[in-house]
N, C-alpha and C positions, 0 to 999 in steps of 0.2 A: 766693180766696185772698186775703187781706189781706197788704199788705207793709208792715213796721215798720221804720222807720230807728232802728237803734240808737249812740247817743253813748255813748261810754263802754266801747266795746265790747272793747277789748284788756286791760282790768284783769279781776282776780277777779271782781268783781261782774257785770261784763258778759259773761262767759264764762257764769255761770249762767243769766243771764237770755237771752242767744241760746240755750242748749241749751233752756232750757222754751219759748220762743217755737217753736222748730223742733219739738219734742214736739207743740205746741197747734195745728200746721197752718198757722203763720205762713211767709209768704216774710220773710228779714230780709237787710237792708244794714246793714252794720258802717261806721260812718263812722271814716275814720283818715287821717291825715295822709300816710301810704304805703302805700297798698293792696298794694304789692309786698311789704312786710313782715308783712302780716297771716297768721296762722298758718292758711291755709285747709284744711291737711290734717285739723286737729282740730276743723272745723266745715263739713263737707260740706254744699254748698247755699246755703250763706253766699256774699253777694255783697259783697266789700269795695268802698267808694266813697271817693273822696277828698274831704277835707273840712276844711278849715283855716279857723281862726276870723279869719285875717288876711287870708282871701280870701273875700269874702262870693258872689261867682260860683259858687265851688266849694260853698259851702254849698246855695245855691239850686238846684244841678244835683242835688245827693245827695238833697234832700228831692222834686223833681219826680218825680211819679209814687207815690209812696208814700201810704199811708192815713193813718198815723199816727207818730208819735216816741214812745218809749219809752226813759229815758235816764237814766244816772248822767253827772256831771260831776266832774272833778278839782277837790279843794279848792284854793281861791285865798285869800290873804289880802290880795289887791289888788282892792279895791272896783272901781276903774275897770274892771279885766281882767273881772270877773264880771260888769259891766254888758255889756260888749262880748261876751261868751260870750252871755248871756242875749238881748241884741238880735240877734246874727246868727243865733241859732236861731228868735226869734220872726219875724225877716223871712223866711227860707225858709221857715218854715211857713205863714204869712200868702201867700206867693206860690204856695205849693205847695196851697193851701186844704185842709189837713189835717183830718181828723174830731178828732183828740184828741192834746196832748201829756201825756204821764204823766212827772214828773221827781221822781228820788228825792234829795232833799236830802241823804242820807248822815251826818244827824246830827236831834237835835231842833232845830228851829225854832219859836221864838214869834212871837206875832202882835205883837211891836214889836221895835224893833231894841236890841239890848244893849247898845253899845259894844264889842262884841267882833269883830273883822275878820273872822272866819272865818265866824261866826253871820251877821253882817249881809250878808255878801257872798251868803250863800245867799238871803236875801229880797231882795236887790237883783236875782238872776237869775230869782226868783218874779215880780217885778215887770214885768221885761222881758217874760217869757212871756205874762204876762196882757195884757201890751198888745198882742199879736198880733192880739187877737180871736179866736183859736184857743182851743177848749174846753181847759181846763187841770186835771190834778189834781195833788197835790204828795203824796208819800209822805214822810212825816218820820218819821225811826226813832230808835231807841234805840240803845244802843251794840251792836257785833257780837260775837257769839261767836267768830268768827275772828281777832277780835283776839288772842285767846289763845293761838293757834298761829303768832304773829308771832314775828320774831327778837327783837323787846325784849322778850317774855314768856316764851315757850316754852322756851329754854333753862335759865331758872331752875326751870322745874317740872322739867324731867326730871334736871339736875345736882344739885341742892340739894332737890327737893322744897317749892319755894316757890312760889305764885301771887301774884305781886307787881304790885300795879296802883295806879294813880293815884285810888283813891275811899277815903273815909274809912269806916270800919269798919261803918257803917249806914246808909250811901248806897244805896238799894235799887234794883235795875237791872232791868229787863225785857229782859234779852239775848236778842238775834235773830239767826238764822243768815242767811248770804246767799243760801242756796237759797230761805229763806222769804220774804225781800225781793222776790226775782224773783218769785216766786207773787203778791203782795200788787200788786206792778206790773201785773202780766198782768190780773189780776182787775180792778184799776181801769180798765184800759183798756177791758175788757169790760162793765162796768157800765153800764146804760141812761142811768140819771140819777145819776151820782156827787157825793159833795161835793168842794167844793172841795180840801179837803186831809183827810188821814187821819195820825195818829199810830197807828204799827204798833210791835209788840216782839214778845217770846216769850211763851209761856204761863204762865212762872213769873217771879215778881217776888224777887230774890235780893240778899242782902248778903254780902261776899265770903268768910265764913266758908261761906256754904253752897254757894258754887260751889266752894270746896276740897273740901267733902265730896263734890261731885259728881265731881271730878275724882279724887280718892281712889278712888273705885268704880271709874271708868272704866280708871284706869291699875294698879289693884290694888297700890295701896301709899300710906302716908300723904302727903297734900298740905296743907300750911297756907296761910293767907291772910297776907300782909304789905301792909297799908295803906301806900302810898307818898305823901307830899306830891307834887303837881303838877309842882313844881319839880325834884325829884328824879327822876321820870320822865321829864322832859324832857331833865335833864342825861343821863340813861342813854341816850336816843336821840340826843343830840347825840355821845356819846362814841362809838357804835356807827359814826357815819358820819364824826366829824373827828377820832377819836382825844382829844377832852378833852369833861370833863362839862361847862365852863363854856359857858354861852350869854349872848348880850346882850340886852338888853330889846329887844322888838320884833322879834327874829330868827324864822326858822321854829318852832325849839323853843319861845319863848316864846308865840309865837301858839298852837302847840298844847295848852300847857298852860292858856291860857286857860280852854279849856272845861272842864277838870277842876276849875279854881278855882271857876269860877261853879257848876257842878253841886255840889259839896260844899257851896258856901255857901247854898246855897237852904234852907228852913225845910221844905219839901216837896218831893221829888226829883221832877224833871221827867222823869226816866227810867222811874219807875214808871208803865209803860204800862195803862191799863184797855183792854184787847181787845175787851170785848163790843160797842160800837158798830163795830168793824170786823168781828168774826166775824159779825155779824147781817147782812151785806149781802156779805161775801166768802166764797168757798168755799176757804178755806186751814185747813190743819191745822197750825197752828205746832208747831216742834219742840222738845220739852223739853231744857236742857242736857245732862243725862247720856246720852240717846240721841244728840244730836251728838257729845259727847266719845267715846263710844265709838267713832265712825267715822272719828274723826281718826288720823294718823299721827303717833304720838309718838317716831318715831326722831329722831336729829339728824344727818339725811344730809346 
């Protein structure tokens, strides 16, 4: 039985990943700053281990005896911190002589820096991991279906019948659910000779109106799409947290809006993922939007 160390274990993406690893017969270690706070009752058999990016000894100890790392990492717009995260994991992986690292970037990552802090920080992490000498696979993903049930989107759907999102009306997106991301990550870990990176998404490439059509069917009532300017989207998120829609240039909300400004400005959507190269080598059956939507809790609990 192989032992997999999971970073990002305490978030939603990490939960899906750990469940699938356990189902696949792996022994799972969950890296966390505070093992005592890990929800052990929800993940029987998972071993929480202390791992703090500010404490390299804890990182080394967490990786020792593991076979591989399969992970998500929190978004950061601080490139120096991104480098420190990547370097800390690379050092621990090298010392533990791991077989493979699989890192889900949680966004589309291009093959060059874009001058976008969040995007370029992901590339910084990739570079540090490659420097470990441990074989690496990077899962680069399209936009998550799960964003639709977050607090900045879901209430508008339920209360007003409006799916409001920061994509222009004709932006084509291969929306992907978190459960499928976990499946792609595990499949990448298990490949004999994986490619360095895989761009993954869902099985359908949809524009906003097409997403709204599927939500209408799932909820049994009309849902319409409203295209938000990325700055309007960021302002709405700021208001949820700070009470004000105003945000400063360079702030967290501005940095988040950068992604969608860039996506919307491209002549060819970078989110319109061609899954054929991935599905040719990975035994994953990606989930259609309507199937995913019917499985969601559409109450406002």
